[in-house]
LUMLUMDO-352845 format. One line per 8 residues: their letters; for each residue x negated, y, z of C-alpha. Coordinates in steps of 0.05 Angstrom, whole numbers, always signed. Each point is the difference from the previous one (the first is absolute). Example, Ala and Ser with C-alpha at 12.3 -4.5 7.8 and 13.67 -1.06 7.14 Angstrom:
2
AS	-246/-90/+156 | -27/+69/-13 .
end
This chain:
160
MDNQNQQN	-95/+271/+1149 | +42/-54/-22 | +28/+16/-56 | -63/+26/-25 | -19/-65/+2 | +56/-41/-32 | -13/+62/-56 | -65/-28/-2 .
SRAARRTG	-1/-66/-5 | +66/-2/-57 | -52/+43/-49 | -63/-60/+29 | +55/-40/-29 | +24/+29/-63 | -81/+10/-19 | -22/-63/+39 .
NGSQAPQP	-64/+53/+24 | +17/+42/+61 | -13/+51/-47 | +43/+36/-54 | -17/-17/-66 | -43/+42/-42 | +35/+33/-48 | -35/+17/-73 .
PVGQGNQT	+3/+67/-10 | +41/+44/-57 | -27/-9/-68 | -72/-12/+7 | +3/-68/-51 | +58/-41/+45 | +27/+1/-75 | +1/-52/-43 .
PQVSGGLK	-3/+16/-71 | +49/-11/-43 | +27/+8/-65 | +58/+44/-22 | +72/-31/-1 | +10/+17/-74 | -58/-35/-16 | +26/-68/+42 .
TTKLVVGI	+61/+1/-39 | -19/+20/-54 | -44/-64/-1 | +46/-51/+23 | +55/+18/-46 | -45/+7/-67 | -30/-71/+42 | +71/-18/-24 .
LQIVISMF	+15/+21/-48 | -72/-35/-27 | +16/-58/+21 | +73/+9/-52 | -40/+13/-62 | -52/-45/+10 | +59/-56/-4 | +35/+43/-61 .
ILFQSCAV	-74/-3/-23 | -8/-76/+2 | +69/-11/-47 | -6/+41/-44 | -76/-36/-7 | +31/-60/+5 | +43/+13/-57 | -53/+21/-39 .
GVGHAIEN	-38/-56/+8 | +54/-35/-23 | +4/+40/-60 | -60/-2/-16 | -5/-80/+0 | +59/-1/-51 | -39/+39/-42 | -59/-45/+5 .
NTKDAGGT	-30/+71/+24 | -68/-26/+34 | -39/+75/-12 | +40/+40/+42 | -8/-14/+73 | +47/+55/+23 | +42/-59/+43 | -52/-10/+35 .
AGVMAAIL	-29/+69/+27 | +68/+18/+14 | +11/-68/+37 | -77/+22/+40 | +33/+81/+12 | +64/-37/+38 | -41/-36/+30 | -46/+58/+23 .
FLATGIVY	+59/+57/+7 | +35/-63/+48 | -68/+4/+32 | -13/+79/+9 | +74/+9/+25 | -23/-52/+61 | -54/+30/+13 | +28/+72/+3 .
IATRKSVK	+52/-15/+43 | -43/-42/+38 | -46/+54/+12 | +58/+52/-1 | -22/+32/+69 | -82/-1/+1 | -40/+55/+3 | -70/-26/-29 .
LGGDIAGL	+14/-12/-69 | -21/-74/-18 | +75/-18/-23 | -8/+65/-47 | -64/-14/-26 | +18/-85/-19 | +77/+39/-28 | -49/+46/-44 .
VMMAITWI	-45/-65/-24 | +70/-36/-17 | +38/+46/-36 | -69/+13/-37 | -3/-67/-23 | +74/-8/-17 | -9/+71/-44 | -65/-27/-34 .
FAISNAHD	+42/-70/-14 | +67/+30/-30 | -46/+59/-36 | -44/-50/-37 | +67/-57/-6 | +54/+36/-31 | -4/-12/-63 | +75/-32/-14 .
YADLQIWG	+24/+19/+60 | +8/+81/+9 | +32/-4/+70 | -65/-30/+29 | -34/+64/-23 | +53/+29/+45 | -22/-38/+60 | -73/+23/-5 .
WLALIIGV	+15/+60/+8 | +47/+4/+47 | -49/-45/+45 | -48/+53/-2 | +26/+49/+10 | +15/-39/+59 | -56/-27/+14 | -30/+79/-8 .
GFFVWHLL	+53/+37/+29 | -13/-30/+85 | -78/-10/-8 | -1/+73/-7 | +74/+13/+48 | -34/-35/+52 | -77/+28/-12 | +28/+65/+8 .
LNRKANKA	+44/-5/+67 | -67/-41/+31 | -39/+71/-26 | +53/+55/+30 | +3/-44/+70 | -67/-4/+2 | +4/+82/-8 | +49/+10/+45 .
end
Protein backbone atom coordinates (compact mmCIF):
# COMPACT_ATOMS: atom_id res chain seq x y z
CA MET A 1 0.00 0.00 0.00
CA ASP A 2 2.87 2.38 0.76
CA ASN A 3 4.34 1.77 -2.70
CA GLN A 4 1.09 2.86 -4.40
CA ASN A 5 0.88 6.00 -2.25
CA GLN A 6 4.43 6.92 -3.26
CA GLN A 7 3.57 6.50 -6.95
CA ASN A 8 0.46 8.66 -6.55
CA SER A 9 2.41 11.39 -4.78
CA ARG A 10 5.06 11.34 -7.55
CA ALA A 11 2.34 11.73 -10.18
CA ALA A 12 0.83 14.59 -8.18
CA ARG A 13 4.19 16.37 -8.04
CA ARG A 14 4.68 15.99 -11.80
CA THR A 15 1.27 17.45 -12.69
CA GLY A 16 1.02 19.93 -9.86
CA ASN A 17 -2.17 18.44 -8.44
CA GLY A 18 -3.49 15.10 -7.27
CA SER A 19 -4.63 13.91 -10.69
CA GLN A 20 -2.89 13.17 -13.93
CA ALA A 21 -2.74 15.92 -16.56
CA PRO A 22 -5.51 15.53 -19.14
CA GLN A 23 -4.30 14.60 -22.60
CA PRO A 24 -6.03 16.15 -25.62
CA PRO A 25 -7.76 13.63 -27.86
CA VAL A 26 -5.70 12.63 -30.87
CA GLY A 27 -6.82 14.21 -34.15
CA GLN A 28 -9.39 16.61 -32.65
CA GLY A 29 -8.11 20.13 -33.30
CA ASN A 30 -4.94 19.89 -31.24
CA GLN A 31 -2.80 20.53 -34.32
CA THR A 32 -1.85 24.09 -35.19
CA PRO A 33 -2.05 24.93 -38.88
CA GLN A 34 1.34 25.04 -40.52
CA VAL A 35 2.72 26.35 -43.78
CA SER A 36 4.05 23.84 -46.27
CA GLY A 37 7.77 23.16 -45.94
CA GLY A 38 8.25 23.96 -49.62
CA LEU A 39 6.68 27.38 -49.25
CA LYS A 40 8.82 28.23 -46.20
CA THR A 41 12.04 27.24 -47.92
CA THR A 42 11.13 29.01 -51.15
CA LYS A 43 10.21 32.20 -49.30
CA LEU A 44 13.54 32.13 -47.49
CA VAL A 45 15.54 31.58 -50.66
CA VAL A 46 13.59 34.13 -52.72
CA GLY A 47 13.77 36.65 -49.86
CA ILE A 48 17.55 36.35 -49.76
CA LEU A 49 17.75 36.57 -53.56
CA GLN A 50 15.55 39.66 -53.54
CA ILE A 51 17.91 41.36 -51.10
CA VAL A 52 20.89 40.50 -53.32
CA ILE A 53 19.03 41.60 -56.47
CA SER A 54 18.03 44.86 -54.78
CA MET A 55 21.72 45.72 -54.34
CA PHE A 56 22.35 44.93 -58.02
CA ILE A 57 19.39 47.09 -59.09
CA LEU A 58 20.62 49.89 -56.84
CA PHE A 59 24.10 49.88 -58.42
CA GLN A 60 22.62 49.77 -61.92
CA SER A 61 20.26 52.63 -61.10
CA CYS A 62 23.05 54.75 -59.70
CA ALA A 63 25.05 54.18 -62.89
CA VAL A 64 22.05 55.17 -65.01
CA GLY A 65 21.52 58.27 -62.86
CA VAL A 66 25.17 59.29 -63.23
CA GLY A 67 24.91 58.71 -66.98
CA HIS A 68 21.84 60.93 -67.16
CA ALA A 69 23.59 63.61 -65.12
CA ILE A 70 26.63 63.56 -67.43
CA GLU A 71 24.37 63.76 -70.51
CA ASN A 72 22.27 66.46 -68.84
CA ASN A 73 19.20 64.30 -69.52
CA THR A 74 16.54 65.55 -67.12
CA LYS A 75 13.57 64.01 -68.92
CA ASP A 76 14.25 60.37 -68.05
CA ALA A 77 13.66 59.18 -64.48
CA GLY A 78 14.88 55.61 -65.00
CA GLY A 79 17.62 55.92 -62.38
CA THR A 80 15.26 57.23 -59.74
CA ALA A 81 12.63 54.60 -60.56
CA GLY A 82 15.37 51.97 -60.29
CA VAL A 83 16.30 53.19 -56.82
CA MET A 84 12.63 52.94 -55.81
CA ALA A 85 12.48 49.43 -57.29
CA ALA A 86 15.62 48.46 -55.35
CA ILE A 87 14.14 49.75 -52.09
CA LEU A 88 10.89 47.87 -52.70
CA PHE A 89 12.77 44.67 -53.63
CA LEU A 90 14.75 44.97 -50.39
CA ALA A 91 11.61 45.57 -48.31
CA THR A 92 9.76 42.68 -49.92
CA GLY A 93 12.71 40.33 -49.40
CA ILE A 94 12.74 41.22 -45.71
CA VAL A 95 8.97 40.72 -45.46
CA TYR A 96 9.18 37.30 -47.12
CA ILE A 97 11.97 36.18 -44.79
CA ALA A 98 10.16 37.50 -41.70
CA THR A 99 6.78 35.95 -42.57
CA ARG A 100 7.92 32.66 -44.12
CA LYS A 101 6.40 30.60 -41.27
CA SER A 102 3.12 32.51 -41.12
CA VAL A 103 -0.09 30.72 -42.05
CA LYS A 104 -1.87 34.03 -42.58
CA LEU A 105 -1.74 35.96 -45.85
CA GLY A 106 -0.58 39.30 -44.41
CA GLY A 107 3.03 38.97 -45.57
CA ASP A 108 1.98 37.79 -49.01
CA ILE A 109 -0.50 40.65 -49.39
CA ALA A 110 2.19 43.15 -48.39
CA GLY A 111 4.61 41.50 -50.82
CA LEU A 112 2.02 41.58 -53.60
CA VAL A 113 1.31 45.28 -53.07
CA MET A 114 5.01 46.23 -52.94
CA MET A 115 5.83 44.14 -56.01
CA ALA A 116 2.86 45.63 -57.92
CA ILE A 117 4.11 49.13 -57.07
CA THR A 118 7.59 48.09 -58.22
CA TRP A 119 6.12 46.80 -61.47
CA ILE A 120 4.30 50.10 -62.10
CA PHE A 121 7.43 52.17 -61.37
CA ALA A 122 9.61 49.92 -63.51
CA ILE A 123 7.38 49.55 -66.54
CA SER A 124 6.47 53.21 -66.73
CA ASN A 125 10.08 54.50 -66.44
CA ALA A 126 12.13 51.96 -68.40
CA HIS A 127 13.08 54.21 -71.33
CA ASP A 128 16.90 54.31 -71.38
CA TYR A 129 17.23 51.76 -68.58
CA ALA A 130 15.91 48.64 -70.33
CA ASP A 131 16.90 46.28 -67.50
CA LEU A 132 14.34 48.01 -65.32
CA GLN A 133 11.62 46.41 -67.42
CA ILE A 134 13.04 42.97 -66.58
CA TRP A 135 13.10 43.79 -62.85
CA GLY A 136 9.53 45.06 -63.07
CA TRP A 137 8.19 41.88 -64.65
CA LEU A 138 10.20 39.76 -62.20
CA ALA A 139 8.65 41.72 -59.33
CA LEU A 140 5.12 41.10 -60.61
CA ILE A 141 5.78 37.37 -61.10
CA ILE A 142 7.21 37.01 -57.58
CA GLY A 143 4.44 39.01 -55.88
CA VAL A 144 1.54 37.31 -57.65
CA GLY A 145 3.20 33.90 -57.50
CA PHE A 146 3.65 33.82 -53.73
CA PHE A 147 0.20 35.26 -53.08
CA VAL A 148 -1.56 32.70 -55.29
CA TRP A 149 0.56 29.80 -53.98
CA HIS A 150 -0.20 30.68 -50.33
CA LEU A 151 -3.88 31.26 -51.12
CA LEU A 152 -4.16 27.83 -52.77
CA LEU A 153 -2.38 26.15 -49.84
CA ASN A 154 -4.77 27.79 -47.37
CA ARG A 155 -7.81 26.69 -49.38
CA LYS A 156 -6.45 23.15 -49.60
CA ALA A 157 -5.84 23.09 -45.82
CA ASN A 158 -9.36 24.38 -45.11
CA LYS A 159 -10.93 21.63 -47.25
CA ALA A 160 -8.99 18.90 -45.45
